[in-house]
C-alpha positions in Angstrom: 10.3 20.6 14.3 12.3 20.9 11.3 10.5 20.2 8.0 12.0 17.4 6.0 14.2 18.5 2.9 13.2 18.3 -0.6 13.7 14.6 -2.3 17.3 14.4 -3.9 17.9 14.2 -7.5 19.6 11.3 -9.0 23.2 11.6 -9.7 23.8 7.8 -11.4 25.6 6.6 -8.4 24.8 3.3 -9.1 24.8 3.2 -13.0 25.3 0.0 -14.7 25.0 -2.1 -11.2 22.6 -4.9 -10.0 21.0 -4.6 -6.8 18.9 -7.2 -5.0 17.1 -5.7 -1.9 15.3 -8.0 0.9 12.3 -7.0 2.7 11.6 -4.5 -0.2 7.7 -4.6 0.0 5.4 -1.9 2.0 6.5 1.6 2.7 9.8 1.2 4.4 13.2 1.6 4.4 13.3 -1.4 1.8 11.1 -0.2 -0.6 12.8 3.2 -0.4 16.2 1.8 -0.9 15.1 0.0 -3.8 13.5 2.8 -5.4 16.3 5.2 -4.6 18.7 2.5 -6.3 16.7 2.4 -9.3 16.5 6.2 -9.4 20.4 6.0 -9.3 20.5 3.8 -12.3 20.8 0.5 -11.2 18.7 -2.6 -12.2 16.9 -3.8 -9.2 15.4 -6.6 -8.1 13.4 -7.0 -4.9 12.5 -9.5 -2.4 10.0 -10.2 0.4 8.0 -12.9 2.5 4.7 -11.2 1.5 3.9 -12.1 -1.9 0.9 -9.8 -2.7 2.7 -6.5 -1.2 5.9 -7.7 -3.5 4.1 -7.7 -6.3 2.7 -4.2 -5.6 6.4 -3.1 -4.9 7.3 -4.3 -8.2 4.5 -2.6 -10.0 5.4 0.8 -8.4 9.2 0.6 -9.4 8.0 0.3 -12.9 7.7 4.2 -13.1 11.5 4.5 -12.4 13.2 1.4 -14.4 10.8 1.5 -17.2 9.7 -2.0 -16.8 8.2 -4.1 -14.0 11.0 -5.1 -11.3 11.9 -8.4 -11.0 11.1 -10.0 -7.9 11.1 -13.2 -6.0 9.7 -14.3 -2.6 11.7 -15.2 0.1 11.4 -15.8 4.0 15.0 -15.3 5.1 14.3 -17.7 8.2 14.8 -20.5 5.3 17.7 -21.3 4.1 16.5 -22.9 0.8 14.5 -20.0 0.0 17.7 -17.5 0.8 19.9 -19.4 -1.7 16.8 -19.6 -4.5 16.5 -15.9 -3.8 20.3 -15.4 -4.8 20.3 -18.0 -7.4 17.1 -16.0 -8.8 18.8 -12.6 -9.1 22.0 -14.2 -10.4 19.8 -15.8 -13.3 18.2 -12.5 -14.0 21.0 -10.2 -14.0 24.0 -12.5 -14.8 25.6 -11.2 -11.7 25.1 -9.8 -8.5 27.1 -6.4 -7.5 24.9 -5.0 -4.4 22.8 -6.9 -1.6 20.6 -4.7 0.3 20.0 -6.8 3.7 16.9 -5.1 5.0 15.0 -7.7 6.6 13.9 -7.4 10.3 11.5 -7.9 12.7 10.7 -6.2 16.2 8.6 -6.0 18.8 8.1 -4.6 22.3 8.0 -6.6 25.7 9.9 -6.1 28.7 12.8 -8.7 29.3 11.1 -10.2 32.6 7.9 -11.0 30.3 9.6 -11.8 27.1 9.0 -15.5 25.8 12.0 -17.8 24.3 9.3 -17.4 21.2 9.3 -13.7 21.0 13.3 -13.9 21.5 14.0 -16.6 18.9 11.4 -14.9 16.3 13.2 -11.8 16.3 17.0 -13.2 16.3 16.0 -15.5 13.6 14.8 -13.2 11.0 16.8 -9.9 12.1 20.5 -11.6 12.7 20.1 -15.0 11.5 18.4 -13.8 8.4 21.1 -11.1 7.9 23.7 -14.0 8.4 21.9 -16.5 5.6 21.6 -13.5 3.4 25.2 -12.3 3.7 26.6 -16.1 3.5 24.7 -16.3 0.3 26.1 -13.0 -1.2 29.6 -13.4 -0.3 29.5 -16.9 -2.0 28.8 -15.4 -5.3 30.8 -12.2 -4.9 34.1 -13.5 -3.5 34.8 -15.7 -6.7 33.9 -12.7 -8.8 36.6 -10.2 -6.8 33.9 -7.7 -6.6 30.4 -6.7 -4.8 29.2 -4.6 -1.9 26.9 -5.6 0.7 24.7 -3.2 2.9 23.1 -4.3 6.2 20.5 -2.4 8.2 21.5 -2.4 11.7 19.8 0.1 14.2 21.0 2.6 16.6 19.4 0.4 19.5 22.4 -1.9 19.1 24.4 0.9 20.4 21.8 2.6 23.0 19.6 1.0 25.5 16.2 1.1 25.1 13.4 -0.6 27.3 11.4 -3.4 25.8 13.8 -4.1 23.0 16.2 -6.5 24.6 15.7 -9.2 21.7 15.8 -6.3 18.9 19.0 -5.0 20.5 20.6 -8.2 20.7 19.9 -8.8 16.9 21.0 -5.7 15.8 24.0 -5.7 17.9 24.9 -8.8 16.4 24.2 -7.4 12.8 26.9 -4.9 13.6 29.7 -7.6 14.7 28.3 -9.7 11.6 29.2 -6.9 9.4 32.7 -6.1 10.5 33.5 -9.8 10.5 32.3 -10.5 7.4 34.1 -7.2 6.1 37.5 -8.5 6.9 36.5 -11.7 5.7 35.7 -10.5 2.1 38.4 -7.6 2.2 41.0 -9.8 0.3 38.4 -10.2 -2.6 37.7 -6.7 -2.6 34.2 -7.1 -1.5 32.8 -4.5 0.6 30.2 -5.1 3.6 29.0 -2.3 5.7 26.0 -1.2 7.6 23.6 1.9 8.3 22.3 2.2 11.6 19.0 4.5 11.7 17.6 6.0 14.9 13.8 6.4 13.8 12.6 6.4 10.4 8.8 6.3 10.7 6.4 4.4 8.0 3.0 2.3 8.9 4.1 -1.2 9.4 6.2 0.4 12.5 3.0 1.5 14.3 1.9 -2.3 14.5 5.2 -3.3 16.7 5.6 -0.1 19.0 2.8 1.7 20.7 2.4 5.6 19.6 3.3 6.7 22.7 7.0 5.3 22.4 7.3 6.3 18.8 6.1 10.0 20.2 8.7 9.9 22.8 11.4 8.8 20.3 10.4 11.5 18.1 11.1 14.0 20.7 14.6 12.8 21.3 15.5 13.4 17.6 17.5 16.7 17.5 15.3 17.9 14.6 12.2 17.0 16.5 11.0 14.6 13.6 12.1 11.2 12.5 13.9 10.4 9.2 12.1 9.9 6.0 12.9 6.2 4.6 14.6 7.8 1.7 16.7 9.5 4.1 18.3 6.3 5.2 18.1 4.8 1.9 20.2 7.5 0.7 22.8 6.3 3.0 22.7 3.0 1.7 23.2 4.0 -2.0 26.3 5.9 -0.8 27.7 2.6 0.9 26.6 0.8 -2.2 28.6 3.1 -4.6 32.0 3.4 -5.6 32.2 6.8 -3.8 32.3 4.4 -0.6 35.3 2.4 -2.4 37.5 2.8 0.8 34.7 1.6 3.3 34.3 -1.8 4.8 33.3 -3.0 8.2 31.6 0.3 8.9 28.3 0.9 10.7 27.1 4.2 9.8 24.5 6.2 12.2 21.7 7.7 10.5 20.6 9.4 13.4 19.7 13.1 14.8 19.4 11.7 18.3 21.1 13.9 21.2 21.3 12.5 24.7 
């Protein structure tokens, strides 16, 4: 098993930019993305539907930003709340340069046992929520003729995994949504890309997947370990930055999986 590499130094990749990250509370990819964006010089607002955890995340970012991060509660299944989230970010910053759509919901159930409720719950957060946030973000960015959106997909959108029909369908939909949104936004010089992580372990993942499944996924990684959440966030930062100025409609795999 390979050890995780050292945490990367900041390079001011997002200096002067404003960033909004959804589902940024807790210890997952969203908070890692918010922290990396702040370290790279951006002003960052965080959002999540978990109000208490969101407040904690905003406080934790103070060490990087020099002030408490602005935050706004939002349930991405509610269109009114999504629009209020974007409006709050624009009101706070004056404009929004980068939107990172990280909200997602997982689960584990065989297809023949999966209920309509389980299916719809995962699709509504993971795919429909990304659609709502992307739409709201583009309505602000396209008139400004600038901006970047980064969506969080998954390798499960490409690779079959048992008991993940709802999540796989949702993440495949995020990939397709990303490509179509990119084509529509390109005339306004707005970029839309996605990352597709294989496995980035954090405590909340254990709530939706059994330990034995997670261990099997870890064994399938070429490095013999899961990604650190900040390793996924690094690629999000790159896609949000001007270094990725010619990239749009791309889904970048953040993976060390082997067959």
